[in-house]
C-alpha positions in Angstrom: 11.7 -45.8 -25.2 13.8 -44.3 -22.3 17.5 -45.1 -21.6 18.8 -44.2 -18.2 22.1 -44.6 -16.4 22.0 -43.1 -12.9 25.0 -44.5 -11.1 27.4 -42.6 -8.9 25.2 -39.6 -8.4 23.4 -38.2 -5.3 19.7 -39.1 -5.5 17.2 -36.2 -5.3 13.8 -36.7 -3.7 11.0 -34.1 -4.0 8.7 -34.0 -0.9 5.2 -32.7 -1.9 3.7 -33.0 1.6 4.9 -33.2 5.2 6.3 -36.7 5.7 7.1 -38.3 9.0 10.8 -37.8 9.8 11.2 -41.5 10.5 10.5 -42.1 6.8 12.7 -39.3 5.5 15.5 -40.6 7.6 15.6 -43.7 5.4 17.2 -41.5 2.8 20.8 -41.3 3.9 21.9 -37.7 3.8 25.2 -38.5 2.2 23.5 -40.2 -0.7 20.1 -38.4 -0.9 19.0 -34.8 -1.1 15.4 -34.6 0.0 13.2 -31.5 0.3 10.3 -29.4 -1.0 12.4 -27.3 -3.4 14.2 -30.1 -5.2 14.4 -29.7 -9.0 14.6 -32.5 -11.5 14.0 -35.2 -8.8 14.7 -38.9 -9.1 11.8 -39.6 -6.9 8.7 -37.9 -5.5 7.2 -38.7 -2.0 3.8 -37.4 -1.0 0.6 -38.0 0.9 -2.5 -36.1 -0.3 -1.0 -33.7 -3.0 -3.0 -33.9 -6.2 -0.6 -34.8 -9.0 -3.1 -34.9 -11.9 -2.1 -31.4 -13.2 1.6 -31.8 -12.5 4.1 -32.2 -15.3 6.4 -35.2 -15.0 9.9 -34.1 -14.1 12.5 -35.0 -16.7 14.6 -37.3 -14.5 11.8 -38.9 -12.5 12.2 -42.6 -11.8 9.7 -43.3 -9.0 6.7 -41.9 -7.1 5.8 -43.0 -3.6 2.6 -42.2 -1.7 2.8 -42.5 2.1 -0.6 -44.1 2.3 -2.7 -46.8 0.6 -5.0 -45.0 -1.8 -3.5 -43.5 -5.0 -6.5 -41.7 -6.6 -4.5 -38.4 -6.3 -1.9 -39.8 -8.7 -2.6 -40.3 -12.5 -1.4 -43.9 -12.5 -1.9 -44.4 -16.3 0.2 -41.3 -17.1 3.1 -42.6 -15.0 2.8 -46.1 -16.3 3.1 -44.9 -19.9 6.4 -43.3 -18.9 7.6 -46.5 -17.2 7.6 -44.9 -13.8 6.5 -47.2 -10.9 4.1 -45.7 -8.3 4.6 -47.1 -4.8 2.2 -47.1 -1.9 2.1 -48.4 1.7 -0.6 -51.2 1.8 -1.5 -52.2 5.3 0.7 -49.6 7.0 -2.3 -47.7 8.2 -4.6 -50.8 8.6 -4.7 -50.8 12.4 -5.5 -47.1 12.5 -8.4 -47.5 10.1 -9.6 -50.7 11.9 -9.8 -48.7 15.2 -11.8 -45.9 13.5 -14.2 -48.4 12.0 -14.7 -50.0 15.4 -15.3 -46.6 16.9 -17.9 -45.8 14.2 -19.7 -49.1 14.8 -19.9 -48.4 18.6 -20.9 -44.8 18.2 -23.6 -45.7 15.7 -25.0 -48.6 17.6 -25.4 -46.6 20.8 -26.5 -43.4 19.0 -23.7 -41.6 20.8 -23.3 -38.8 18.1 -27.0 -37.9 18.3 -27.1 -38.1 22.1 -24.1 -35.7 22.4 -25.9 -33.2 20.1 -29.0 -33.5 22.3 -27.1 -32.7 25.4 -25.4 -29.8 23.7 -28.8 -28.5 22.6 -30.1 -28.7 26.2 -27.4 -26.6 27.8 -29.6 -23.6 28.3 -32.5 -25.6 29.9 -33.8 -24.3 33.2 -33.7 -27.8 34.7 -30.8 -29.4 32.8 -30.6 -32.7 34.6 -34.3 -33.4 34.4 -34.5 -32.4 30.8 -31.6 -34.6 29.8 -32.9 -37.6 31.8 -36.3 -37.4 30.3 -34.9 -37.1 26.7 -32.4 -39.9 26.8 -35.0 -42.6 26.0 -34.9 -41.4 22.4 -31.3 -42.6 22.1 -31.6 -46.2 23.1 -29.2 -48.3 21.0 -28.2 -51.9 20.7 -25.4 -54.1 21.8 -23.0 -55.8 19.3 -23.1 -59.5 20.2 -25.2 -61.5 17.8 -25.5 -58.6 15.4 -24.3 -59.2 11.8 -21.5 -57.1 10.3 -20.8 -57.3 6.6 -17.3 -56.5 5.6 -16.9 -55.7 1.9 -13.2 -56.1 0.9 -11.0 -58.4 2.8 -7.6 -56.8 2.3 -5.4 -56.1 5.3 -7.9 -53.5 6.7 -11.0 -55.6 6.1 -9.4 -58.7 7.7 -8.5 -56.7 10.8 -12.0 -55.2 11.0 -13.6 -58.6 10.6 -11.4 -60.3 13.2 -11.9 -57.5 15.7 -15.6 -57.4 15.3 -15.7 -61.2 15.7 -13.8 -60.8 19.0 -16.5 -58.4 20.1 -19.1 -61.1 19.6 -20.5 -60.0 16.3 -21.4 -62.5 13.5 -19.2 -61.4 10.7 -19.7 -61.9 7.0 -17.0 -61.1 4.5 -17.1 -60.6 0.7 -14.1 -60.4 -1.5 -13.8 -62.4 -4.7 -10.1 -61.3 -5.0 -9.0 -62.2 -1.5 -5.3 -63.2 -1.4 -4.1 -66.5 0.2 -2.4 -64.6 3.0 -5.4 -62.6 3.9 -7.6 -65.7 3.8 -5.2 -67.4 6.2 -5.3 -64.4 8.6 -9.1 -64.4 8.7 -10.5 -65.9 11.9 -12.3 -69.3 11.3 -15.5 -67.8 12.7 -15.8 -65.2 10.0 -18.1 -66.4 7.2 -17.0 -65.8 3.6 -19.6 -65.4 0.9 -19.2 -65.2 -2.9 -22.4 -63.3 -3.5 -22.6 -59.6 -2.4 -26.4 -59.9 -2.3 -26.1 -62.5 0.4 -24.0 -60.2 2.6 -26.4 -57.3 2.1 -29.5 -59.4 2.9 -28.1 -60.6 6.2 -26.1 -57.7 7.6 -27.2 -55.1 10.2 -24.1 -53.1 9.6 -21.9 -52.9 6.5 -18.4 -51.5 6.2 -16.6 -51.0 2.9 -12.9 -51.5 2.3 -12.2 -51.6 -1.4 -10.1 -49.3 -3.6 -11.6 -46.6 -5.8 -11.4 -47.6 -9.4 -13.7 -47.1 -12.4 -15.4 -50.4 -11.7 -16.0 -49.6 -8.0 -17.7 -46.2 -8.4 -21.1 -46.3 -6.8 -20.4 -49.9 -5.7 -23.0 -49.4 -3.1 -25.9 -47.7 -4.9 -29.7 -47.8 -5.2 -29.9 -51.5 -5.9 -27.6 -52.5 -3.2 -29.2 -50.4 -0.6 -32.6 -51.9 -1.4 -31.2 -55.3 -0.5 -30.2 -54.2 3.0 -32.3 -55.0 6.2 -34.3 -52.1 7.5 -32.4 -49.9 9.9 -29.0 -50.7 8.5 -25.8 -48.8 9.3 -23.4 -48.1 6.4 -19.8 -47.2 7.1 -17.6 -45.8 4.3 -14.1 -44.8 5.4 -12.7 -46.0 2.1 -13.3 -43.6 -0.8 -16.2 -41.2 -1.3 -17.2 -42.4 -4.9 -17.6 -46.0 -3.8 -21.0 -45.1 -2.2 -23.7 -43.3 -4.1 -24.4 -40.5 -1.7 -27.6 -39.4 -3.4 -29.0 -42.9 -2.9 -27.9 -42.9 0.8 -29.6 -39.5 1.4 -32.8 -40.8 -0.3 -33.0 -43.9 1.9 -32.1 -42.1 5.1 -35.6 -40.6 4.7 -37.0 -44.1 4.9 -36.5 -46.9 7.4 -33.9 -48.6 5.2 -30.8 -46.8 6.5 -30.5 -45.8 10.2 -27.1 -44.2 10.1 -24.5 -43.4 7.5 -20.9 -42.9 8.7 -18.4 -41.3 6.4 -15.2 -39.3 6.5 -15.8 -37.5 3.2 -17.8 -34.4 4.1 -20.2 -32.5 1.9 -22.8 -29.9 2.8 -25.8 -32.3 2.5 -24.1 -34.9 4.7 -23.0 -32.4 7.3 -26.5 -31.0 7.7 -28.2 -34.4 8.0 -29.0 -35.6 11.5 -28.5 -39.3 10.7 -25.1 -38.9 9.1 -22.0 -39.1 11.2 -19.4 -37.2 9.2 -15.8 -36.5 10.0 -12.6 -35.5 8.2 -10.7 -38.2 6.4 -9.1 -39.5 9.6 -8.5 -43.2 8.7 -4.7 -42.9 8.7 -4.5 -39.8 11.0 -2.5 -41.3 13.8 1.2 -40.7 14.5 1.8 -44.4 14.3 0.1 -44.8 10.9 1.9 -41.8 9.4 5.3 -43.2 10.5 4.5 -46.7 9.3 3.4 -45.3 5.9 6.4 -43.0 5.5 8.9 -45.7 6.4 7.3 -48.3 4.1 7.2 -46.2 1.0 10.6 -44.6 1.6 12.1 -48.1 1.8 10.4 -49.0 -1.5 11.7 -45.9 -3.2 15.2 -46.4 -1.9 15.3 -50.1 -2.8 14.1 -49.4 -6.3 16.6 -46.5 -7.0 19.5 -48.5 -5.6 18.8 -52.0 -6.6 15.9 -52.0 -9.1 13.9 -54.3 -6.8 10.2 -53.5 -6.7 7.9 -54.0 -3.8 4.4 -52.5 -3.2 4.0 -50.8 -6.6 0.4 -50.3 -7.8 1.4 -50.3 -11.5 4.5 -52.6 -11.7 4.9 -56.2 -10.6 6.8 -57.1 -7.4 10.2 -58.2 -8.6 13.3 -58.9 -6.4 16.7 -60.3 -7.3 19.6 -60.7 -4.9 22.8 -58.9 -6.0 25.4 -61.5 -6.9 27.1 -59.9 -9.9 29.1 -56.7 -10.5 26.6 -55.2 -12.8 22.8 -54.9 -13.0 20.4 -53.9 -15.8 16.6 -53.4 -15.5 14.2 -53.4 -18.4 10.6 -52.2 -18.5 8.6 -53.5 -21.4 5.1 -53.9 -22.8 3.7 -57.4 -22.2 4.3 -58.8 -25.7 5.6 -62.2 -26.9 9.3 -63.1 -27.2 10.6 -59.8 -25.8 12.8 -61.5 -23.2 14.4 -63.7 -25.9 15.3 -60.6 -27.9 17.2 -58.8 -25.2 18.9 -61.9 -23.9 20.1 -62.7 -27.5 21.5 -59.2 -27.8 23.5 -59.7 -24.5 24.7 -63.1 -25.7 25.8 -61.8 -29.0 27.8 -59.1 -27.2 29.6 -61.7 -25.1 27.8 -60.5 -21.9 26.8 -63.4 -19.6 23.6 -63.3 -17.6 24.3 -64.6 -14.1 20.7 -64.4 -13.0 17.4 -62.7 -14.0 13.9 -62.3 -12.7 11.0 -61.3 -14.9 7.4 -60.6 -13.8 4.3 -59.1 -15.4 1.4 -57.0 -14.1 -1.4 -56.3 -16.6 0.4 -54.8 -19.6 3.7 -54.1 -17.9 6.7 -56.5 -17.8 9.7 -55.8 -15.7 13.0 -57.6 -15.7 16.1 -57.5 -13.5 19.3 -59.0 -14.9 22.6 -59.6 -13.1 25.4 -59.5 -15.7 29.1 -60.1 -15.6 30.2 -57.1 -17.6 29.3 -53.4 -17.9 27.1 -52.7 -20.9 28.4 -50.4 -23.6 26.1 -47.6 -24.8 25.7 -49.4 -28.1 24.2 -52.5 -26.4 21.9 -50.5 -24.2 20.7 -48.6 -27.3 20.1 -51.9 -29.2 18.0 -53.2 -26.3 16.1 -49.9 -26.0 15.3 -50.0 -29.7 13.4 -53.3 -29.4 9.8 -52.8 -30.2 7.9 -53.0 -26.9 10.8 -51.9 -24.6 9.8 -48.8 -22.6 12.9 -48.2 -20.5 16.3 -49.6 -19.7 18.2 -48.7 -16.6 21.9 -49.6 -16.0 22.1 -49.5 -12.2 25.8 -50.4 -11.7 
């Protein structure tokens, strides 16, 4: 177990990537030292830096990614050390939504192929005639009445579904884990289905908005592609491994897939005429980068200063108002009677609990306690020694 007391010290934040200044400004300069050369940081903030081969700094208490996906962070490794990993869900949702809509329009009207055709004709002796005669090969279709299947109805998926519905498309959504808030935000005209096969069978275009986890690798593969209508368009601006690229390339040779849109380039995709490939641009707007940086910086700051947790991928959301002079947080494995053990220790030490909040996410439990007295080292050690306790933090 880990016992920490980090009061009355300047917080140190290691920056592994360029982060929008609006986010960094959240860290007050009189209380925080933030930079790329920080040693023994209390927190790390990053975007795309790959942390898998990075040693965990001795004093590290939190990691924050200024974005939504966290596949560049070894979550299990940090969870084992009782370190919450924060992200910025929804902060880039409008930017991704706009790129998906652009991808739908470009694919439906064959714009990418038409541009390549014009570029190839630039040396023609009779340019205008040549282009006019060839444009019939790029006739597309309009969106009203076409069916869009949205796989994943998180904040991005809901915005995509609603915007496509406003453009006159018939929209089908699939997400067995949809939250109440996202279900409420979905327009009434968007049809929700509980069977992925139904969505695939009915859609002209599918767009995927689910996280990359072991169980979502090749989520769209050979079997799923076979269930699509002929001439389908697949858009994957989520994560590369969610779609089986070999199956896509195979069916681009048939009439099953008309166009594949992705922002995860590889040589085969770049060289294929029916693949619209770009850099990973989903969150590449100034607005999204600012939103992500501000959101994750606020989460890190709140955790370091108050112990409150919001938008962590490996810890439960827990918030408790400060109403007492002292605060203790405890991270534990999700085992029976553990709360009773540390509350008994506090009671036996004549320390009153004014308020507490305890939540669990998977195998991790997290508790915030407002107490009326400062805890002696002996009491902290006794709590830390409880079987199942991973970390105790005396905040103030």
